[in-house]
Structures are given as C-alpha cells and as structure tokens.
N, C-alpha and C positions, 0 to 999 in steps of 0.2 A: 676287256674291261675287268679289272680286278672286282671281287665280291663286295669289298669295304667300299669301293667307289660307287658301285650301284645301290648299296644299302644307303649310303650318304646321300646320294641324289634323291632317293625316295624321301628320306626324312626331311631334307631342305625344302622340298616341294610341298610340304606340310606346313601351313601357317599356324605355327604355335607361339605367336607373340603375346607376351604376358605384360599388362592383361590384354585379353581375358584369359589366354592360356590356351585353352583346348587341347591340352596335351593328351587326351584319351586317344586321339587320331594317331599319334606317334607310337603310343603304347601298344596299340593294336597291330600296327605293321610290325614292330618288334616282336610281339608275341607270336605272330604268324610265321615269321622268319625263324624264330628259334624253335618253336614247336615242330616245324619241318625237319630240324636237325635232331629231335628227340629231347630237347631240353625242357624240363618243367618250368611251366610259367604260371604265375598269377598276377592278376589286376587288383589293386587296392585303391580305393577312391573315396575320398570324403564327401565328393559330389560326382554324379556321373560323368561330366565332360572333363574331369580333371584327374585322370587315372595315373597311378604309379605302377610301372612294371617291376615285378622281382622275379627274376629267373635264377634257377638253381642247378647245378650239377652236384648231386649228394656224393659226400665223401664215405669212407669206410668207417668214420666215427672214432679214429683214433689219433687225429691230428688237428691242427689250427685250421680255421675257416679264413677264407680271403674274400672280401668284397669289392668290386669294381663299381664305384659310385659314379653317377653322372645325372645330368639333368636334361629335360627334353624342350623345356620352354626357351625363347629366345626375346631380345629386346626389340624394340621398334626399328623399323628399316624404311627410310623414305626413298622411294624408287627414284626420285628426281636427283638424288645425290649420287646415285650408282651409274656405273658404265654398263652393267648388265642387270637384268631382272634379278632382285634380291631373293625371290623365292624359284628361281629357275633351276638351281642346281646344275648349271652348265659346266662341262670339262673343257677347259682351255688352256692349251700349252701345259698340260701336267699338272693342272690345278683346278680344284672344284670351288665353283664360286657360289656364294649365297650365304644369307643371314644364318649364322649358327656354325658354319664352316669350322670356326676355331672355337667359338664359346656357345655350346660345346658338343654341337652333333657329330663333329668329326670323331671324338673320343666315344660318345655314345655307339656309333657305328663300329668302331674298332673293337670296342668291349663286346658288343653282340657278336661279331665275326670270331673274336677269340674263343667265345664259349661254344659258338656253333661248330668251328672246325674242331675242337678238342672233343665235342660230344660225338661228332661222326668218327673219330678216331678210336672211340671206346675208352677214352681216358677217364680215370677215376682218382681223385686225390685221397689223401687220408683225412682231410677234412672237406667241408662244403666250399665250392666255388659259386658265388652269388654275384648276380649283376643286378644293380638297382638303377632304373631309369626314372628318375623322379620328377615330379612337377614342381613348378613354383619357386625355383631357386632364384630367379632375377628379382622377384618382389619380397617373397617370404610372408605371405599372408596366412600360412598353416594349412597348405594343401599337399606339402611334399615331404621331404625327409623329416623335418620336425614332427609333423603329423604321424609318419610311419613310426618313429622311435616310440611314440606314446601310445598310439593306437594298435600297432602291430609289430611290438618290439621283438617277437621271436622270428618274423620274417626278415628282419635287417640285422639282428644281432651278429657280430662278427668280431673275430680277433684280430684282423688286420684289414685294411682297405687302401685302395689306391683311387685317387680322385684328380680332379684338374688342380692348377695352382703352379706349377713349375715343369721342368722337363727340358727347358732351353738349354741349347748349346751355346756356350759363349767361349770366345778365344780371348783371353787377357794375358798380356805379357808373355806370349809364346805358350801359354799353358790351354789347354781344352779342358773346360769343365761343363758338366751337366748338372744343372741345378735341380735340387731335390727339396721340395718344401716339407719340413717336418714340423712347422709350427706357423701360426697366424696371429696377426695383432687383433686387439678387440675393437670393434666399432663401439664408441661410447659418446655419441653426440651430446652437446649441452646447448641449452637456450640461455644467451645472456640478455637479461631483461633490465633495460635501463629506465629509469623513471625520472619524469618531470611533471609539468603542469600544463594543461591544454589551454587554447586561447585562438582567437581569430588571426588568421595568417596575415591579415592586413595592419596588425597591432603587434608585431613580435615582441616588443619589449615588455608587455604585461604577461606574457607566457614563459614557460622554461622549456624548451624544445628538447625533448628526449632524443631525437634523432640526431641533433647537433651534438649532445653529450655523449651519444654513442660512438660518434665518428673517431675521437682519439683512443677509444678503447678498442675499436676494431683495428685501427692502425697499429696499436700496441700488441695485439694478438697476432698480427702478421709479421712481427718481428720475433716472436717467440724462441728463445733459445734455451735448451735444457742440457744439465750436465750429461755428457754421453757415458753410456755403460754398455758392456759387452754381455750380450745373451749368448747362450751355447750355441745357437745356430750362426751367429756372426763369427764367434770363435771358431767353429768348424769351417766355415767359408774362407776365413783369413788363413787358416792353417793350410787348407787346400791350395790357396793362390800364393801364399808367401812362403809357406813351410815354417812359419812362425807366428806367433800371436802378439801383436803390438798391445802397449797399455791402451785403454778405452780413449784417453785424450788424444792419442796419435793415430787411432785406427783409420779415421777417414783420410787423413794425409797419406797414409801408407798405402791405402788402397787406391787413391787417386794417382799416385805415383806411378803404379802399374798401369792404369788405364782409367780414363774418365768414367766409363762404364761401371767399372768396380766401385767407384765411389758413389755413383747413382743407385747402385744396388743397396748398399749398407746404409746409406745416410739416414733414410726413414726408419731405419732398425736400430739406430743408436739411442732411442728415447721416444717419449710420446710426442705427438705432432698434433697441431691445432690449427686448423683452417676455416676462417669465417666464409661461409657460403651463400647465406640466404638473409635478407633483412625485410622486417615488416615494421611499419610506423603508422601514419595516418591513412585512412581510407579515402579522406576527401582532401583535395588540393588546398583548400582554404581553411583548413583546421590543423593548427600546430599539435603534434601528438604529445599525449602525456605518457605514453609508453612505447619504447622501441625494443623488438625482439630480434636479436640477431642469433640465426643458427651457426654453431661452430662444430664442424665436423673434427671430432677428436679421435684419435687411433693410439691405443695402448700397447705396450710390450706384454707379452704373456707373463703373467704374475702381477701386474700392475691392476690397480682397481679404480673405479670411478672416484672414490674419494681421495685416492693419491693425485688424480688429475685435476680434482677441484682445487686442492692444497695448492698444486703447482700453478694453476691458472690465477688463483687469488693472490698468491705471492707475486706473480708478474705483473698484475694489473693494479696492485695496491688498493687500499679500502677505497669505497666509493658508493653512489647511490645506484646500486645495481644488485641484481641477483644473478646466481649461477644455478640452473636447474638441469641435472642429468636426466635424459629422456629415454635412454636405451643401454643396453650393455649386452653385445652378442660376439661370440668368438673368443679370441684370447686363449687359445689352447695350444698345447704342444704336445708332441710324442717323442719318446727317446730316440736318439741317434744310435742306431746299431740294432743288431738282431735280425732275424729271417728275412723281413722286407728290406731291410737297408742292404743287407747281403746280395738279394735278389737285384736291386737297383745297381748296385756297384758291379756285380759280376756281368751284368747285361751290358753296361757301359764299356767295361774294359773288353769284352767279346766283340762288340760292335766297332769300336774305335780303339785299337791298342794305344795305350799313353794317355788316353782321357781318364778324367777321374770324376766321380760322383761328388758333389759338394752341397752340404745342407744349406738351406736358406729358410727365412721366415716370410710369409707372404705379408705384404704391407697392407692389404686389405683382409678379407676372410672369404672362407668357402663353407660349403655344407659339412665338411669333415667335422666341425666341432660338435655336430649333434651327436655322431657316433662315439666320438671321444667322451663326451660328457655321459651319455647314455650308459655305455658299455666298457669304457677303459679302453677302446680299441686304439691300436696303433695304427695311425692314419697319416699317409703321405699324400702330397700331390706331385705327380710326375706322369707326364705324358711326353715322351721324348720327341724333340723336333730339331732337325739339323739343316733342312733345305731352306727353311724360312727363318731368317734370322730374328732375334728376339725383339730388336727394335722396330722393325716392320711389322711384326705380329702385334705388338703393343698398340702401334697406330690403326690397325684394322679392327681389333676387337671393339665391339659396339660402335663401329663406325661404317662408313660406306665402303664398298668393294671388298668385303670380308672373303677370304679365300684360303684355301690350304692345299700344300702340294700333295700329290698321290704318294710321293716317296715317304712323307712324314706319316701319313696315314698308315702305310704298310709297316713303317718303322713302329708305329704304336701297337699294331696287332702282334708283332713279334715280341715286344716287351710284354704286353698282358698276357701272352701265352706263357712266356718265360717266368712272370711272377707267379702266375698259377702253378706251374710245375716244379717251381722251386719252393714256394710257401707252403703250398699243399701236398708237398712230395710224399 
C-alpha cells in the first residue's frame, strides 16, 4: 500500500467535522509523520483544539518560496446516506472512501508525502518549501488561514502557493485540458428586505403582507441576466479550447458548440450571479409579516465590488419598497497567468500527458487562497491534478455521500507537488 494512501486513511479516520473542528488531532498526526522524515514543524492555534500545522523545508535563501496550502476540517457526513462508514477510510477497488477524500484530506496527505519524500532525499531549494494544513476553511470563524496571516504572518508568508480549486482533466472537442484556477469570484451576499404592515392573518385585507410583496422580487431575481464580459481567465480558457477568443456576446455559444460542459464551465464566469436562497418572514402562523428578508447569494467577478452588484440588482428590480444590504465580501482575487508557477503546471501536464494543455479558469466559488493573495501578494493557483475521476462525478461527491478518491489520482497529485517544489524553488 502506498505511503499517501496510508496517511490519507489515518486522516479520514479522524473526525474533524466543522463545527466543532477538532483539527488538532489531524495536525498532530501530520507533525509526527513529517518530523520522522526530518521536516521542521510548528503548530499554531488560536484555541488548543483547533491547531494549524506549518511545516517547512528551509531553502538556501536566494530564491522564491512556495507554500502548499490545504485544510484539515471537513463538512458533516450522515452515515445513513453512505454505502460505507464515512470515517472508515476504506480502500475499495483502488479508491479511498471517506469524508474529506476529495475535499480535501487527499491533497493534505499528498502535500505531506511530497515534503517527506523530498526531505528524505536531502533536497533543498533556493527558497523555502512550506506546507500549511489549516483549520476552519469550511466555516471560516477565524481559526485557520485568515488568523494565521494576521497572527503569524512570517510563518505563512510565501511568493507562490498551490491550493485546491481545480486540476480537473476535461476532454472537450477532442482536446484534453487540465484546468488551473488562477482566480476566484467574490462571495458578496445581500439581504433583500421587503417592508409591509403587520396584521392578523384572519383579516388579510387590513394588512400589507411583506412576504407576498417579496414574491415577485424573488422571481425577478431568479431571472437575472447581465451583459456578458470576458475576464482574462475565460479568455485564456477559450484560447486553449478554441485557438481564438470570440467576443463576449458570443463566448457562451462558441463554448457550447464544442461541448455542453465547456458552456457550463464559463457561464457563471461571464458576469455576476445572484441566487435567492433563504427567506424569513413571520415567526407565527397567524401574523401577517411586516418584514420579509430574502438572502441572496451573490458572486462577483474579480474586480467587481459590492457597490457594482447593488447597482445592478437595483436596476434589475426597479424602485420599490425594499432595501438591499450587503452583508459580506470575501474573495474576488486573481493571480497573473504566467511565470514560474504557471510554467510548473504547464510542464507537468505536458510531461504526464503529451498533447494535453493547461488552461486557466476562475473558481465560481472561493478558496482560502485569497488570504495570502491579499496579505502578501502571493501568486496563488488552485491545481491538484485528477484524471481517473472525471470532474462531473467529483462535483457530485464533494460535500455529499460516498465521497472517495482514486489512488492513482493521489499519486498523480504527489508527483505534481514534488514537481512544483523542484521547479519553482529550483
């Protein structure tokens, strides 16, 4: 059994469901494993039970540093929905089963094995090679990478970083692309507050029902369309796929003409999106609500602001008896396409599968990468290559039942992370 499989099984068997997290148990397993290989390790914790591991192979000091970013917390798993024990870490048919196999203890294990094997070989780069196994990515309550960049910036400062977010192998129109996430959209949710007048539900005509008034606004938001625009990441994807870049108005049709999946990949990247997801009105069945609050999940392109989103939403909804309140703004960062880390991704893809190419993409959601981009100007990519498990199947398994990862993809990931270290920190 390979080293990365054994380590992943150990990690899956540790229940680090967030909340409450309890990531220290995973950080300690990783520390023991890495220190046995001669890797320098430190645990940093805001509270004792939620430790972050930072491991390091120190470089000579005359070149760039590279951080392998990851997180050890996982989402809830209901055993009743699974065919196997979600925290069993079973190896079945060449796949490791369990919560976190894909998101993202598989990459955690591969990163640790990449560091351990390089350390045993006596490898040293020009700059530091850093491995961060952070807590609290799934909830983001300030125990993980966000806290690290503020409380221990020197521990996680880096010139380049590799994280989750992409790496999928896709075949589109006879071309093989490996997607590399160089940017991410901003999560910028809004509250749509619709006002009315309360009253007894038995006499609806004397009240002004805010819930009823909200209904057409929710329906209208569900039909939102925006003028398409091409961001650099979509231009790079289309250039890799088509060999040319169509105008923004024709981009979706051109991608769909190659393959439906190509259209699905770029459609949410052509502008902001807005999805009503939660509603709250009266707390009592017999009281007509004077206020209805609709949570709208809004995702912005890199460079767009919450103010831009508010203007777009107001123009779409027209004036009315409502408020729009932005409640959060996270992510929305990008890194340049090109340079040492891009070259490492591209050269790895070409060596592993001649004829395949790396293609940039923007993550429709967001990852922890934005913390290091914002704090240090880090060039941060999301790339953990996968070719045995197709991207559509993987998308259905992440945060769902029967999550599992092929052993061959784990080993492919170890090879890439070693290659990235040896190339970027050469």
